[in-house]
C-alpha positions in Angstrom: 116.4 83.0 93.7 115.4 83.7 90.2 113.3 86.7 88.7 109.8 84.9 88.5 110.3 84.1 92.3 111.3 87.2 93.0 108.3 89.0 91.1 105.9 86.6 92.8 107.2 87.5 96.1 106.9 91.1 95.3 103.1 90.3 93.8 102.2 88.4 97.2 103.8 90.7 99.6 101.9 93.6 97.8 98.6 91.7 97.8 98.8 90.9 101.5 99.7 94.3 102.8 97.1 96.3 100.7 94.6 93.8 102.3 95.8 93.9 105.6 96.9 97.3 106.1 94.8 99.4 103.8 91.7 97.2 103.0 92.2 97.4 99.4 91.9 94.2 97.3 94.6 93.8 94.2 95.1 91.0 91.7 97.2 90.9 88.6 96.9 93.7 86.0 95.4 92.6 82.8 95.0 96.2 81.0 96.8 97.2 78.1 97.7 100.8 79.4 99.4 100.5 82.7 99.7 103.7 83.9 98.5 107.3 82.9 101.0 110.0 82.4 101.0 111.1 86.2 101.1 108.9 89.1 102.0 109.3 92.7 105.1 107.7 93.9 106.9 107.0 97.2 110.3 105.3 97.3 112.0 103.4 100.6 115.7 102.7 100.2 117.0 99.8 102.4 120.7 99.0 103.5 122.0 95.8 104.8 123.2 92.2 103.3 121.5 93.5 100.0 121.0 97.6 99.3 118.4 98.8 96.9 115.2 100.5 96.9 111.4 99.9 96.8 109.2 102.2 94.9 105.3 102.1 94.9 103.3 103.7 92.6 99.6 104.6 92.4 96.9 106.0 90.3 96.1 109.9 91.0 93.5 110.1 93.9 94.4 106.5 95.2 96.2 108.0 98.3 92.7 109.3 99.6 91.3 105.9 99.4 94.4 104.4 101.2 94.4 107.0 103.9 90.7 106.7 104.5 90.9 103.0 104.7 94.0 103.2 107.2 92.4 105.9 109.5 88.6 104.7 109.4 87.1 107.6 107.9 85.0 108.8 104.9 87.2 108.7 101.6 86.0 112.4 100.9 86.7 113.5 104.3 89.4 116.4 105.1 91.7 113.7 107.0 91.6 111.5 104.2 92.7 114.3 101.9 95.3 115.7 104.2 96.9 112.0 105.3 97.1 110.4 102.0 100.9 111.4 101.4 101.6 110.0 104.9 99.4 107.0 104.3 101.3 106.3 100.9 104.7 106.4 103.0 103.7 104.2 105.7 102.3 101.8 103.1 105.4 101.6 101.6 107.3 101.1 104.6 105.4 98.4 105.6 105.6 96.9 102.5 109.3 97.1 102.2 110.0 95.6 105.5 107.5 92.6 104.7 109.1 92.1 101.3 112.8 92.2 102.6 111.5 89.3 105.5 109.5 87.4 102.5 113.1 87.6 100.2 115.7 87.2 103.0 114.1 85.5 106.1 113.9 86.9 109.5 117.6 86.8 110.4 119.4 89.6 108.2 119.1 93.0 109.7 118.1 95.8 107.2 118.1 99.6 107.8 115.0 101.0 106.1 115.2 105.0 104.8 112.8 107.5 105.5 109.7 107.0 102.7 110.0 109.9 100.2 107.3 111.1 97.7 108.5 110.9 94.2 107.6 114.0 92.6 108.5 113.6 89.0 104.9 112.0 88.6 105.8 108.8 86.5 107.8 105.8 87.1 111.1 106.0 85.2 113.7 103.1 84.6 111.9 100.6 85.8 113.7 97.5 87.1 113.2 93.9 86.0 111.8 93.0 89.4 108.6 95.2 88.5 104.9 94.1 89.1 101.8 95.5 88.0 98.7 95.4 90.1 95.0 95.9 89.7 94.2 97.6 93.1 90.2 98.1 93.4 90.2 98.7 89.5 93.3 100.9 89.4 96.7 100.4 88.2 99.3 100.3 90.7 103.1 99.6 90.2 105.8 98.2 92.6 109.2 97.6 91.8 112.3 96.5 93.5 115.8 97.7 92.7 118.9 96.2 94.0 122.1 98.3 93.9 125.5 96.4 93.4 
């Protein structure tokens, strides 16, 4: 599978998972500046026939929107603010499972790690399998890194 096919699967999976899980609509990002100095990130490692990590990076404050949509509460509610990290981790977990199925099919068995919040607050060493999205007018970065 070539790099463009992999990026297309990342994009399509991200759009689908965002829409179905968090009721957030996304499309291609066409801006000049892809991210600010700080973003909220989460990673999920996977092991199986292929090993690697998936990272999701969102604009600050977008976690509350994701949590509110997933929980069915108002975005400015206490629940949305308190659950934003958990919602982002769950979204990353769902995305990783769906992406692995899109890339490798349903036969291979993968073990997913526990989603981890990324505390350095900006993406570093972005892999060749990176996709920028415009999620509700906010930048979002999703990328896959495969280990050798």
